[in-house]
LUMFI-179149 format. One line per 4 residues: number of its first residue (from 1); their letters; for each residue x, y, z of N, C-alpha, C. Coordinates in Angstrom, 2 decimals. Example, Ala and Ser with C-alpha at 12.3 -4.5 7.8 and 13.67 -1.06 7.14 Angstrom:
1) as) 13.19 -5.69 7.80 12.30 -4.50 7.80 13.20 -3.30 7.80  12.85 -2.25 7.08 13.67 -1.06 7.14 12.90 0.03 7.87
//
This chain:
1) mcdg) 0.84 -1.19 0.00 0.00 0.00 0.00 0.88 1.25 0.00  0.47 2.23 -0.78 1.24 3.47 -0.88 1.12 4.28 0.42  2.24 4.73 0.97 2.22 5.50 2.20 2.80 6.90 2.01  2.89 7.34 0.75 3.39 8.67 0.47 4.87 8.72 0.15
5) ralv) 5.60 7.65 0.47 7.02 7.62 0.16 7.24 7.16 -1.29  8.33 7.63 -1.88 8.64 7.26 -3.26 9.00 5.78 -3.34  8.55 5.13 -4.40 8.79 3.70 -4.59 10.05 3.47 -5.42  10.91 2.58 -4.95 12.11 2.17 -5.70 11.99 0.67 -5.96
9) ylyd) 12.06 0.29 -7.24 12.08 -1.13 -7.57 13.53 -1.61 -7.61  13.76 -2.79 -7.03 15.09 -3.40 -7.04 15.01 -4.70 -7.83  15.93 -4.88 -8.77 15.93 -6.10 -9.60 17.31 -6.74 -9.55  17.44 -7.92 -10.14 18.66 -8.73 -9.97 19.80 -8.35 -10.91
13) gsfe) 19.61 -7.35 -11.76 20.68 -6.91 -12.65 20.66 -7.55 -14.02  19.86 -8.59 -14.21 19.80 -9.25 -15.52 18.90 -8.47 -16.47  19.06 -8.74 -17.76 18.22 -8.08 -18.76 16.77 -8.52 -18.58  16.57 -9.81 -18.32 15.22 -10.32 -18.08 14.62 -9.70 -16.82
17) gllt) 15.47 -9.49 -15.83 14.99 -8.84 -14.60 14.56 -7.41 -14.84  15.31 -6.71 -15.69 14.95 -5.33 -16.04 13.60 -5.29 -16.77  13.42 -6.19 -17.74 12.16 -6.21 -18.49 10.99 -6.60 -17.58  11.22 -7.51 -16.65 10.17 -7.85 -15.68 9.79 -6.63 -14.85
21) tiye) 10.79 -5.86 -14.45 10.54 -4.66 -13.64 9.77 -3.62 -14.44  10.07 -3.49 -15.72 9.32 -2.57 -16.58 7.86 -3.01 -16.65  7.63 -4.31 -16.73 6.26 -4.84 -16.74 5.53 -4.43 -15.45  6.19 -4.65 -14.31 5.57 -4.31 -13.03 5.29 -2.81 -12.93
25) ayyk) 6.26 -2.01 -13.40 6.10 -0.56 -13.33 4.98 -0.07 -14.25  4.83 -0.73 -15.39 3.84 -0.29 -16.38 2.43 -0.68 -15.97  2.30 -1.88 -15.40 0.97 -2.39 -15.11 0.56 -2.20 -13.65  1.52 -1.91 -12.78 1.19 -1.74 -11.36 1.48 -0.31 -10.95
29) epps) 2.49 -0.12 -10.13 2.78 1.23 -9.63 4.06 1.78 -10.23  4.03 2.95 -10.85 5.25 3.54 -11.41 6.24 3.88 -10.29  7.53 3.60 -10.49 8.52 3.88 -9.45 9.18 5.24 -9.64  9.82 5.71 -8.61 10.66 6.91 -8.75 12.02 6.54 -9.31
33) rilt) 12.47 5.31 -8.98 13.76 4.83 -9.49 13.71 3.31 -9.65  14.60 2.80 -10.52 14.80 1.36 -10.66 16.30 1.11 -10.53  16.68 0.26 -9.59 18.09 0.00 -9.32 18.31 -1.49 -9.10  19.56 -1.92 -9.20 19.89 -3.28 -8.77 19.98 -3.27 -7.24
37) agqy) 19.79 -4.44 -6.67 19.78 -4.53 -5.21 21.10 -4.06 -4.61  22.20 -4.33 -5.30 23.51 -3.93 -4.79 23.76 -2.44 -4.81  23.02 -1.71 -5.63 23.18 -0.26 -5.73 22.48 0.50 -4.61  21.44 -0.08 -4.09 20.49 0.70 -3.30 20.92 0.91 -1.85
41) qqaf) 20.80 2.16 -1.41 20.94 2.52 -0.01 19.64 3.23 0.39  18.92 2.65 1.29 17.58 3.15 1.60 17.62 4.54 2.23  16.69 5.37 1.77 16.50 6.71 2.32 15.17 6.73 3.09  15.06 7.66 4.03 13.87 7.69 4.89 12.60 8.01 4.12
45) dery) 12.74 8.73 2.98 11.57 9.12 2.21 11.28 8.17 1.05  11.86 6.97 1.10 11.66 5.98 0.05 11.25 4.64 0.65  10.52 3.91 -0.14 10.24 2.51 0.17 10.67 1.69 -1.04  11.06 0.46 -0.81 11.56 -0.35 -1.91 10.81 -1.66 -2.03
49) ehvq) 10.87 -2.20 -3.23 10.22 -3.48 -3.50 11.12 -4.31 -4.40  11.44 -5.52 -3.98 12.23 -6.43 -4.82 11.32 -7.04 -5.89  11.80 -7.04 -7.12 11.04 -7.63 -8.23 11.69 -8.95 -8.60  10.92 -10.02 -8.54 11.41 -11.34 -8.90 11.35 -11.49 -10.42
53) tdll) 12.45 -11.89 -11.01 12.50 -12.07 -12.46 11.50 -13.13 -12.90  10.69 -12.78 -13.90 9.65 -13.65 -14.43 9.82 -13.68 -15.94  10.21 -14.82 -16.49 10.51 -14.91 -17.92 9.27 -14.69 -18.79  8.11 -15.05 -18.30 6.89 -14.80 -19.08 6.64 -13.30 -19.21
57) ksdr) 6.80 -12.59 -18.10 6.60 -11.14 -18.13 7.69 -10.45 -18.97  8.93 -10.89 -18.82 10.01 -10.26 -19.58 9.84 -10.51 -21.08  9.38 -11.70 -21.43 9.12 -12.01 -22.86 8.02 -11.12 -23.42  6.99 -10.85 -22.60 5.89 -9.99 -23.06 6.39 -8.58 -23.34
61) vyda) 7.24 -8.07 -22.46 7.78 -6.72 -22.67 8.71 -6.70 -23.87  9.55 -7.72 -23.99 10.47 -7.83 -25.14 9.69 -7.79 -26.45  8.66 -8.63 -26.54 7.85 -8.70 -27.77 7.11 -7.39 -28.01  6.62 -6.76 -26.96 5.88 -5.51 -27.11 6.79 -4.39 -27.63
65) iekk) 8.01 -4.32 -27.11 8.95 -3.30 -27.59 9.26 -3.53 -29.06  9.52 -4.79 -29.43 9.87 -5.10 -30.82 8.72 -4.79 -31.77  7.48 -5.13 -31.38 6.33 -4.96 -32.27 5.84 -3.52 -32.31  5.81 -2.84 -31.16 5.21 -1.51 -31.10 6.21 -0.37 -31.29
69) igkr) 7.46 -0.60 -30.92 8.46 0.48 -31.03 9.51 0.15 -32.09  9.76 -1.14 -32.31 10.66 -1.53 -33.38 11.94 -2.20 -32.89  12.59 -2.89 -33.83 13.82 -3.61 -33.51 14.95 -2.66 -33.12  14.99 -1.50 -33.74 16.05 -0.55 -33.38 15.89 -0.12 -31.92
73) alsm) 14.66 0.16 -31.51 14.42 0.55 -30.12 14.79 -0.57 -29.17  14.51 -1.82 -29.56 14.85 -2.96 -28.72 16.37 -3.05 -28.56  17.11 -2.83 -29.66 18.57 -2.84 -29.57 19.07 -1.71 -28.68  18.45 -0.55 -28.77 18.85 0.58 -27.93 18.62 0.29 -26.46
77) vyyg) 17.52 -0.38 -26.15 17.24 -0.78 -24.77 18.31 -1.74 -24.28  18.68 -2.71 -25.13 19.69 -3.70 -24.75 21.05 -3.05 -24.53  21.47 -2.19 -25.45 22.76 -1.51 -25.28 22.74 -0.59 -24.06  21.58 -0.01 -23.79 21.47 0.81 -22.59 21.66 0.00 -21.33
81) wlsh) 21.11 -1.22 -21.32 21.30 -2.11 -20.17 22.78 -2.47 -19.97  23.54 -2.56 -21.05 24.97 -2.88 -20.97 25.80 -1.71 -20.46  25.22 -0.53 -20.44 25.94 0.67 -20.04 26.33 0.61 -18.56  27.33 1.43 -18.19 27.74 1.53 -16.78 27.00 2.65 -16.05
85) eper) 26.08 3.32 -16.74 25.34 4.42 -16.14 24.49 3.92 -14.95  24.69 4.43 -13.75 23.97 3.93 -12.58 22.44 4.03 -12.70  21.95 5.05 -13.39 20.50 5.26 -13.50 19.91 4.65 -14.77  20.65 3.75 -15.41 20.23 3.24 -16.73 18.85 2.58 -16.70
89) agwi) 18.53 1.82 -15.66 17.27 1.10 -15.64 16.07 2.05 -15.65  16.14 3.10 -14.84 15.06 4.07 -14.82 14.94 4.82 -16.12  16.08 5.15 -16.72 16.07 5.86 -18.01 15.47 4.98 -19.10  15.80 3.69 -19.06 15.24 2.76 -20.06 13.73 2.67 -19.89
93) yefv) 13.27 2.61 -18.66 11.82 2.55 -18.41 11.11 3.78 -18.98  11.68 4.95 -18.76 11.06 6.18 -19.30 11.07 6.17 -20.81  12.13 5.66 -21.42 12.19 5.57 -22.88 11.14 4.61 -23.42  10.98 3.47 -22.77 10.00 2.48 -23.21 8.58 3.05 -23.09
97) kkgf) 8.29 3.73 -22.00 6.98 4.37 -21.85 6.71 5.33 -22.99  7.72 6.13 -23.30 7.55 7.10 -24.38 7.42 6.40 -25.73  8.12 5.27 -25.87 8.01 4.50 -27.10 6.63 3.93 -27.31  6.01 3.45 -26.24 4.64 2.94 -26.37 3.66 4.06 -26.72
101) kfgr) 4.01 5.27 -26.34 3.14 6.42 -26.64 3.30 6.88 -28.09  4.55 6.98 -28.56 4.81 7.57 -29.89 5.13 6.54 -30.97  5.37 5.29 -30.62 5.62 4.27 -31.62 7.04 4.30 -32.17  7.19 3.79 -33.38 8.51 3.57 -33.98 9.31 4.85 -34.19
105) gvta) 8.63 5.97 -34.33 9.34 7.22 -34.56 10.03 7.78 -33.33  9.87 7.14 -32.19 10.41 7.71 -30.96 11.93 7.80 -30.98  12.60 6.88 -31.66 14.07 6.88 -31.66 14.65 8.12 -32.33  13.86 8.79 -33.16 14.33 9.98 -33.86 14.00 11.28 -33.12
109) rltd) 13.34 11.20 -31.98 12.96 12.39 -31.22 14.15 12.85 -30.35  15.18 13.35 -31.00 16.45 13.62 -30.33 16.38 14.80 -29.37  15.36 15.63 -29.49 15.23 16.74 -28.55 14.51 16.33 -27.27  14.02 15.10 -27.24 13.35 14.57 -26.06 14.40 14.01 -25.10
113) qdve) 14.40 14.47 -23.88 15.42 14.07 -22.91 15.46 12.56 -22.70  14.30 11.92 -22.64 14.26 10.49 -22.40 14.87 9.70 -23.56  14.74 10.21 -24.77 15.31 9.56 -25.94 16.80 9.84 -26.03  17.19 11.08 -25.80 18.62 11.44 -25.87 19.43 10.68 -24.82
117) rihs) 18.84 10.42 -23.66 19.56 9.66 -22.63 19.92 8.27 -23.13  19.00 7.63 -23.85 19.28 6.30 -24.38 20.40 6.37 -25.41  20.33 7.35 -26.30 21.40 7.52 -27.28 22.73 7.77 -26.58  22.72 8.57 -25.54 23.96 8.90 -24.84 24.54 7.69 -24.12
121) mnrp) 23.70 6.75 -23.70 24.19 5.51 -23.10 24.71 4.54 -24.16  24.06 4.52 -25.31 24.44 3.60 -26.38 25.82 3.91 -26.96  26.10 5.19 -27.15 27.33 5.57 -27.87 28.60 5.00 -27.24  28.86 5.18 -25.94 30.10 4.62 -25.37 30.13 3.09 -25.37
125) vlre) 28.96 2.45 -25.24 28.92 0.99 -25.29 29.39 0.49 -26.65  28.87 1.10 -27.71 29.22 0.66 -29.06 30.66 1.03 -29.41  31.15 2.17 -28.91 32.55 2.53 -29.15 33.47 1.52 -28.47  33.14 1.15 -27.24 33.99 0.20 -26.52 33.94 -1.17 -27.18
129) ydkq) 32.79 -1.57 -27.67 32.67 -2.85 -28.38 33.56 -2.85 -29.61  33.54 -1.77 -30.36 34.37 -1.67 -31.56 35.86 -1.76 -31.21  36.27 -1.10 -30.13 37.66 -1.15 -29.70 38.04 -2.56 -29.26  37.19 -3.20 -28.47 37.51 -4.51 -27.94 37.63 -5.57 -29.02
133) rgfl) 36.83 -5.46 -30.07 36.93 -6.43 -31.16 38.32 -6.40 -31.81  38.94 -5.21 -31.81 40.26 -5.09 -32.40 41.40 -5.34 -31.44  41.19 -5.04 -30.16 42.28 -5.08 -29.19 42.32 -6.36 -28.35  41.26 -7.14 -28.35 41.24 -8.33 -27.51 42.32 -9.31 -27.96
137) rfsa) 43.08 -9.85 -26.99 44.16 -10.78 -27.28 43.91 -12.09 -26.55  43.89 -13.19 -27.31 43.76 -14.52 -26.73 45.13 -15.15 -26.55  45.27 -15.90 -25.46 46.48 -16.67 -25.20 46.14 -18.15 -25.25  47.04 -18.94 -25.83 46.84 -20.38 -25.89 47.22 -21.00 -24.55
141) legg) 46.30 -21.79 -23.99 46.53 -22.46 -22.71 46.68 -23.96 -22.93  47.14 -24.63 -21.91 47.25 -26.08 -21.99 45.87 -26.68 -22.24  45.82 -27.72 -23.06 44.56 -28.38 -23.36 43.84 -27.81 -24.55  44.46 -26.85 -25.26 43.85 -26.30 -26.47 42.84 -25.20 -26.23
145) lyya) 42.76 -24.69 -25.01 41.84 -23.61 -24.68 42.48 -22.26 -24.93  41.67 -21.30 -25.38 42.15 -19.93 -25.58 41.51 -19.02 -24.53  42.32 -18.10 -24.02 41.89 -17.30 -22.88 42.23 -15.83 -23.11  41.27 -14.95 -22.77 41.49 -13.50 -22.87 40.90 -12.83 -21.64
149) riet) 41.52 -11.74 -21.21 41.04 -10.97 -20.07 40.62 -9.58 -20.52  39.57 -9.08 -19.91 39.12 -7.72 -20.17 38.74 -7.07 -18.85  38.77 -5.75 -18.83 38.26 -4.96 -17.69 37.55 -3.76 -18.28  36.44 -4.00 -18.93 35.74 -2.98 -19.68 34.89 -2.09 -18.77
153) isyq) 34.62 -0.88 -19.25 33.77 0.04 -18.50 32.31 -0.42 -18.57  31.82 -0.68 -19.78 30.47 -1.22 -19.95 30.55 -2.75 -19.97  29.41 -3.37 -19.86 29.34 -4.84 -19.79 29.40 -5.39 -21.21  30.59 -5.86 -21.62 30.82 -6.24 -23.01 30.71 -7.73 -23.29
157) lpll) 30.68 -8.56 -22.27 30.65 -10.01 -22.52 29.48 -10.46 -23.41  28.25 -9.93 -23.22 27.15 -10.38 -24.08 27.33 -10.01 -25.56  28.21 -9.07 -25.85 28.49 -8.71 -27.24 29.72 -9.44 -27.77  30.78 -9.50 -26.97 32.04 -10.08 -27.43 31.97 -11.60 -27.54
161) tpff) 31.29 -12.25 -26.61 31.27 -13.72 -26.63 30.65 -14.27 -27.90  29.45 -13.83 -28.32 28.91 -14.35 -29.59 29.71 -13.91 -30.80  30.32 -12.71 -30.74 31.14 -12.25 -31.86 32.30 -13.21 -32.10  33.04 -13.55 -31.05 34.18 -14.45 -31.22 33.76 -15.90 -31.38
165) ferm) 32.58 -16.26 -30.86 32.06 -17.61 -31.09 31.87 -17.87 -32.58  31.38 -16.86 -33.31 31.18 -17.01 -34.75 32.50 -17.13 -35.50  33.56 -16.55 -34.96 34.84 -16.49 -35.67 35.85 -17.51 -35.17  35.61 -18.12 -34.03 36.52 -19.11 -33.46 35.76 -20.39 -33.16
169) ntnp) 34.89 -20.79 -34.08 33.99 -21.90 -33.76 34.65 -23.27 -33.71  35.96 -23.35 -34.01 36.67 -24.61 -33.86 37.59 -24.59 -32.64  37.61 -23.46 -31.92 38.49 -23.32 -30.76 37.69 -22.95 -29.51  37.76 -23.76 -28.47 37.12 -23.36 -27.21 37.84 -22.17 -26.60
173) fiih) 37.08 -21.26 -25.99 37.73 -20.07 -25.42 36.99 -19.58 -24.19  37.69 -18.74 -23.44 37.13 -18.05 -22.28 37.52 -16.58 -22.39  36.54 -15.69 -22.25 36.81 -14.26 -22.13 36.43 -13.89 -20.70  37.41 -13.51 -19.92 37.24 -13.30 -18.48 37.13 -11.81 -18.19
177) dkrr) 35.96 -11.38 -17.75 35.75 -9.99 -17.34 36.15 -9.89 -15.87  37.36 -9.41 -15.63 37.89 -9.38 -14.27 37.20 -8.33 -13.41  36.70 -7.28 -14.03 36.03 -6.23 -13.26 34.73 -6.74 -12.66  33.97 -7.51 -13.41 32.66 -7.99 -12.95 32.70 -9.44 -12.48
181) nfag) 33.81 -10.11 -12.72 34.00 -11.50 -12.32 33.00 -12.44 -13.00  32.81 -12.21 -14.30 32.04 -13.12 -15.14 32.93 -13.56 -16.30  32.53 -14.65 -16.95 33.30 -15.16 -18.07 32.38 -15.60 -19.19  32.73 -15.20 -20.41 32.06 -15.73 -21.60 32.80 -16.98 -22.03
185) vsdt) 32.09 -18.10 -22.13 32.72 -19.40 -22.36 32.13 -20.05 -23.61  33.00 -20.57 -24.47 32.56 -21.31 -25.66 33.24 -22.68 -25.67  32.44 -23.73 -25.92 33.00 -25.07 -26.08 32.95 -25.51 -27.54  32.77 -24.56 -28.45 32.66 -24.69 -29.92 31.25 -25.09 -30.35
189) rewr) 30.43 -25.61 -29.44 29.04 -25.97 -29.78 28.06 -24.88 -29.37  28.35 -24.23 -28.24 27.49 -23.16 -27.74 28.33 -22.23 -26.87  27.76 -21.05 -26.60 28.45 -20.13 -25.70 27.52 -19.76 -24.55  28.13 -19.46 -23.42 27.38 -19.08 -22.22 28.17 -18.03 -21.46
193) ilna) 27.49 -17.33 -20.57 28.15 -16.41 -19.65 27.96 -16.96 -18.25  29.08 -17.16 -17.54 29.05 -17.82 -16.25 29.71 -16.95 -15.18  29.32 -17.18 -13.95 30.00 -16.55 -12.83 31.41 -17.12 -12.73  32.42 -16.26 -12.54 33.82 -16.70 -12.54 34.41 -16.77 -11.14
197) dgft) 33.58 -16.85 -10.12 34.09 -16.99 -8.75 34.97 -18.23 -8.65  36.17 -18.04 -8.13 37.07 -19.17 -7.94 37.77 -19.65 -9.19  37.55 -18.96 -10.33 38.18 -19.41 -11.57 39.68 -19.11 -11.58  40.47 -20.09 -11.96 41.91 -19.92 -12.15 42.25 -20.44 -13.55
201) apnl) 42.87 -19.60 -14.35 43.19 -19.99 -15.72 44.27 -21.08 -15.71  44.16 -22.09 -16.58 45.22 -23.10 -16.71 46.54 -22.45 -17.14  47.60 -23.22 -17.10 48.91 -22.72 -17.50 48.96 -22.45 -18.99  49.86 -21.53 -19.38 50.06 -21.24 -20.79 50.55 -22.48 -21.53
205) akde) 50.16 -22.60 -22.78 50.68 -23.67 -23.62 52.19 -23.51 -23.79  52.85 -24.59 -24.11 54.31 -24.61 -24.17 54.87 -23.54 -25.09  54.23 -23.33 -26.23 54.76 -22.39 -27.23 54.27 -20.96 -27.05  53.35 -20.71 -26.10 52.74 -19.39 -25.99 53.77 -18.31 -25.66
209) edyr) 54.69 -18.58 -24.75 55.70 -17.57 -24.39 56.55 -17.21 -25.60  56.91 -18.21 -26.42 57.69 -17.93 -27.63 56.89 -17.05 -28.58  55.60 -17.37 -28.77 54.76 -16.57 -29.65 54.68 -15.12 -29.17  54.55 -14.93 -27.87 54.47 -13.57 -27.33 55.78 -12.81 -27.56
213) rwwr) 56.88 -13.48 -27.33 58.18 -12.83 -27.52 58.40 -12.47 -28.98  58.04 -13.38 -29.88 58.17 -13.09 -31.31 57.28 -11.93 -31.73  56.06 -11.89 -31.19 55.12 -10.82 -31.55 55.62 -9.46 -31.07  56.14 -9.42 -29.84 56.69 -8.15 -29.34 57.88 -7.71 -30.17
217) gfhe) 58.73 -8.66 -30.55 59.87 -8.33 -31.40 59.43 -7.83 -32.77  58.41 -8.46 -33.34 57.87 -8.04 -34.63 57.33 -6.61 -34.53  56.62 -6.33 -33.44 56.07 -4.99 -33.23 57.18 -3.95 -33.12  58.26 -4.28 -32.41 59.36 -3.32 -32.20 60.13 -3.09 -33.50
221) vlai) 60.31 -4.14 -34.29 61.04 -3.99 -35.56 60.28 -3.10 -36.52  58.94 -3.25 -36.55 58.13 -2.46 -37.48 58.02 -1.00 -37.07  58.16 -0.73 -35.78 58.02 0.64 -35.29 59.14 1.52 -35.85  58.77 2.70 -36.35 59.74 3.66 -36.88 59.91 4.78 -35.86
225) esrk) 61.09 4.88 -35.28 61.33 5.78 -34.17 60.97 7.22 -34.52  61.32 7.66 -35.73 61.08 9.05 -36.11 59.61 9.37 -36.26  58.77 8.33 -36.38 57.33 8.55 -36.56 56.54 8.25 -35.27  57.24 8.02 -34.19 56.57 7.72 -32.93 55.74 8.92 -32.47
229) nlkl) 54.49 8.68 -32.17 53.58 9.74 -31.74 52.71 9.16 -30.62  53.19 9.32 -29.39 52.51 8.69 -28.26 51.11 9.27 -28.03  50.95 10.56 -28.33 49.64 11.18 -28.14 48.62 10.57 -29.10  49.02 10.42 -30.38 48.12 9.83 -31.36 47.87 8.36 -31.03
233) qsqn) 48.89 7.68 -30.57 48.74 6.27 -30.19 47.72 6.11 -29.07  47.78 7.01 -28.09 46.84 6.95 -26.97 45.42 7.29 -27.41  45.28 8.15 -28.42 43.96 8.48 -28.94 43.34 7.29 -29.65  44.16 6.59 -30.45 43.66 5.46 -31.22 43.51 4.20 -30.37
237) mpkr) 44.36 4.07 -29.36 44.32 2.91 -28.48 44.54 3.39 -27.05  43.48 3.81 -26.37 43.60 4.35 -25.01 44.37 3.41 -24.09  45.09 4.00 -23.14 45.98 3.22 -22.28 45.26 2.17 -21.44  43.97 2.38 -21.19 43.25 1.39 -20.39 43.14 0.05 -21.12
241) ywty) 43.41 0.02 -22.46 43.39 -1.23 -23.20 44.76 -1.91 -23.23  45.81 -1.23 -22.76 47.16 -1.75 -22.91 47.47 -2.94 -22.02  46.78 -3.03 -20.88 47.16 -4.01 -19.87 47.28 -5.42 -20.42  46.33 -5.84 -21.26 46.31 -7.22 -21.74 46.66 -7.34 -23.22
245) item) 47.34 -6.32 -23.77 47.77 -6.37 -25.16 49.24 -6.73 -25.20  49.57 -7.82 -25.85 50.92 -8.39 -25.80 51.99 -7.40 -26.18  51.81 -6.69 -27.28 52.86 -5.81 -27.79 53.06 -4.57 -26.92  52.10 -4.27 -26.01 52.21 -3.09 -25.17 52.62 -3.44 -23.74
249) nkem) 52.70 -4.71 -23.44 52.99 -5.14 -22.07 54.12 -6.16 -22.10  55.29 -5.74 -21.73 56.47 -6.61 -21.82 56.49 -7.68 -20.73  55.57 -7.57 -19.75 55.54 -8.57 -18.69 54.63 -9.74 -19.02  53.85 -9.63 -20.08 52.94 -10.72 -20.44 53.72 -11.86 -21.07
//
């Protein structure tokens, strides 16, 4: 029962959980905010409600967005969920509400704050995805497994894992998101995203150290000292990507 305090919905952080929460907000009581349980610190003027993920409800919202607002809007909602923006869930809810009101043309209403917020969340997610596709480095481990580490700002595993699954379908691999402690895993038949608690990568394959040394040497030989431009290099490949790139890290 409403007691005058603002309502905050708390969900489990999953995409299905977000869509379930949008269903609850749309058909029941609109919230002042939507957050993951780990984000929330209760205030005296707020009350909170945990939303249990319901796949039937999330599927209904998914289908409704696709049919009434369009596939582009559905992609924008998904990329928004991948964003690191703390208020992303509430912003997505406001965008979806507006989409149900205006239909497929809502994505072009760039002067609308609720629409611009979604675009502003999408842009860095897609830029980081583009960078990671080029900068991600796999290492060969014992047993024929390939392993890569990332520490991305936005949640990139749901984009990177299927991308590399399509291109490495004969090689099992793990992409380990150390910041969030999740891993995208492929066994060549299917891919999944798993919790990486307690995960320890196997030892490097026998030839991996030689390959790394040869690659670093190849990179150094090709570099032309007179054309070195560290500022331009940092613009094209920001330093936060250097940690796990073989040619930029002599300790790997």
